[in-house]
Every structure is written in structure tokens, then in C-alpha cells.
N, C-alpha and C positions, 0 to 999 in steps of 0.2 A: 203583718200587722199594719193597719191603715189608720190614718187620722180621719176625722169626720169630714174633712174637705176632700177626701179621696187621695191624698198624698201618701206614698209608701214610707213607712217608718223603718221596718226591718223585714227581711225575708229569709226563710230557711227552706232549703230543699231536703227532702227526706234522705237522699243519698249522702248528705253531709253528716247524717247520724249513722247509727248502725242498723237502721231500718230501711226497707225498700220503698215504703210509701207511708202516707198518713191517710186514714180513711174513717168514714162514718161519723165520728164525733170528736169535738174539742170541748174539754171540761175545765172550767175555771176552778182552781183549788183555793181553799181558805188561806193558805200561806202565801198566796200571790202568784204561784206558779200555774201552769196549765198542764193538763194530761190529755193524751190522745192515743188512739189506736194506730198501730202500724202493721206492716207485714214483713215477714222474713221467709226466705227460701232455704230449705235444707234438702239434700239428696239422701233419701232413706231407702234401705234395703229391707226385705222381709215380706213384701207384698206378693200375692199370687203372680203378678206380672213381673216381679223382680224389683229392680231399683227404679224409684220414681222421684220426680222433683215435686216436693210438697211445700205448700204455703201455709204457714202458721201465723198467729197474731202476736204482736208485741205491744207492750204498754210503755209509753214514754212520758217522762215528766220534763218540762222545759221551763226555763226562766222566762217570765213574762216580758221582761224588758228587752233582752237581746236574743231570746229564743235558743240560748245555749242548752245543750242536753245535760240534765242533772241526774237522771235515773232511767234505766232501761232493763226490762226482762221480757221473756217470750214464753209462749205456751209449750214449746218443745222441752222446756226445763222441768215441767211438772205433769204433763199429760202424755199419753201413749199415741204416737203418730200412726200406729197400726190400727187404732180404733177408728174405723171408717163406718159412718152411719148413713149419711145422706148428702147428696150434692157434691161428692168428692170429685166427680169428673165434669162439673159445670165449667163453662167457659168464662167465669167471672174474672179471673186473673190473666186470661190468655193474652190480651193486648198489652197489659202492663209489663208482662215478663217476656214479650215476644222476642227480644234480643238475646235472651239467655236460655230459653227452653221452649220447645214446641208444645208441651203438654203439662202446664202447671196444675197440680191437684189442690183443690180448694178444701183443705182439711177442716179447719175450725170455723172460719167465716164469722169472726167476732163482729157484732154490729151495735153494741152499746157498752158503756162503761159508767159505773156509778161508784162514788166514794162513800164508804160507810160513815156513820155518825162519829165513831171514834177516830176517824181519819187514818186508820191502820190497815185497811183492806180495800180492795176493789171488787165489785161484783160485775162480772162480764156475762153478756148474752153471747153464746157460741152457737150460732144458728145451725151449722152443719153437724153439730154434735147432739142436737136436740137437748141442750143442757144450759142451765144457768149455774154459775159457780162463783164462789168467793175465793180470792187469792190474796196472799200477803202483799201489802203495798211495797214492802222493802225487798222481799226475796222472790215473789211470784209463786211461793209454795201454795198448793191447793189446800183450802181450809174446809170447804163443804161444797157439795154439788147436788143440784136438783135435776134428776133425770133417772136413768136406769142403767145398770151394767149391761154390757154387750157380750154376746157369745164370741165375737170377733177378737176381743181383747181379754187376756188373762190379767193384765195389769190393773184394769179398772175394778176388779173384784175387791181390791183393797182400798179404793178411794172412799173418802168420808161422805157417803150418800145420805141425804136427808130422807127419813122415813115419813111418808105422807099417808093420809087416810086411804083405805082400800076403795078403789073406784074413782079416786080423784084424778083429774087430768094432769098429765105431765107435759112439759114444754114440747112443742112441735114446730120447729123452724121459726122460733119466736124472735121478738125484738124488745127493746126498751124495758129492761129489767131495772126496777128501782125499789128502794125502801120507802114506804110511806111514813108520814109523821107519827102514825100509831105503831110502827115497827113491823108491819106486814110487808111481804114481798109482792109487788105487783108486776105483772108481765103482760105485754101485748103479744098474743099468740096468733101466728098465722093459721094454725089449725089445718095445715095442708092435708093431713091424713083424713080429715072429715069434711074438707071443703067449706069450712066456716071459720072466719076469724073472730076472735073474742078476747076479752080481758079477763085474766085470772088473778085472784088475790089469795095469797097463801099466808096463814098464820103459822109461824115456824119458830123453832128454838135452835139456833145454831150451835149452842153449847152441847146440848143433848142429841143433836142431829135428828130432830123430830119436827 
């Protein structure tokens, strides 16, 4: 945190929390705190290659004044780390984790965080899962997901997937998932599968998962 004259007010290193990094986005919250995305490493077994070092995302809330940690949860608590969709073997985290592992796997690759209007949930864009999902702000429990179940994971068959119109585009390595003032979900989609980037707006009902 800096003053406008460039003088440092307070500084927090990610390793002073239970997260390994801060990345992509810092979100001011209505209650005066700030939220940010972080990363965590867990060693997971069950892959065809055996045991792997896997990087998931964490959501942290920090006090605005002293940057003390007030809340933390991560995607390992609610998603299946064996659900590998795309980008798993990318080198995105390789330099950051070079001192602890030679081959960190980029499992979820969260790249945006949005607080819902009732201030009870966060919507995350998880690029390497081809998924936008809403999680409980307090616990990290999965509340709904926009994407599609994978044959790789049995666990995701039970997730609360949104049902969308037949033929509608699903997220593909997307960014910047937000709720508009009219209540629709807007996503900037990389569209890597069709080599065209675009913006998609979804009218959805999170209660009825449609």
C-alpha cells in the first residue's frame, strides 16, 4: 500500500499468509477490506503419471489498513484436482515455484474474482478448467458452475452445473467474469478453440441452475 507521494505505508508478502502468491486481481470490498487471488501447492496422487505437484487458487481477504489476513480458502476444498482440462502442463508457475518443484502443474489458473451483489459469494474465472463458477464467500463451497462435466472426473458429475440453451457457447480459456447491473453474467472469452476472442453475456438463474 502506497501514499500518493510514493511513500510506502504497509507491505505484505504472500508467504506471510497461507498462500504462495498474490496474482491477477485485487478487489476492494464494500466492508473496507480487499480480496485477492493467491496460489497454493499440493502434492496429489491419482494421475496417470502418478504423484504430481499441483497449483490451485486461493481466495484471500485482507484488512485494508494493515493487510492482515482475515479469511482464506482454496479450490482444493471444493473441486476435483484430477479434473484436468487444458493448460495443466503450462510453464506459468515454473519460475515462481522453482525452489520447491521442477514441474508445477497449472490446474485451475484463476484469473478474475467478482463479489456478488448480496456480498455472500465470489464468482471466479478458472481459465484452465474452461469454467466460471460461484463459491461461498465464507466457506469456498461450490454454488454453481458454467462449463461442462468432464469424462476425466467422476466427481464433477455431481457439481451444480448451469443448464444453458442448446448450441450456446461455453467458456473457453476465459477472463473477466462479472455480473452486470441487469443481473446477467458477462465473460470475456479467449475462444482459443475457435481462434476468435469475444464477449459473451448469459441470462441465468442461479437458484434453478438455468
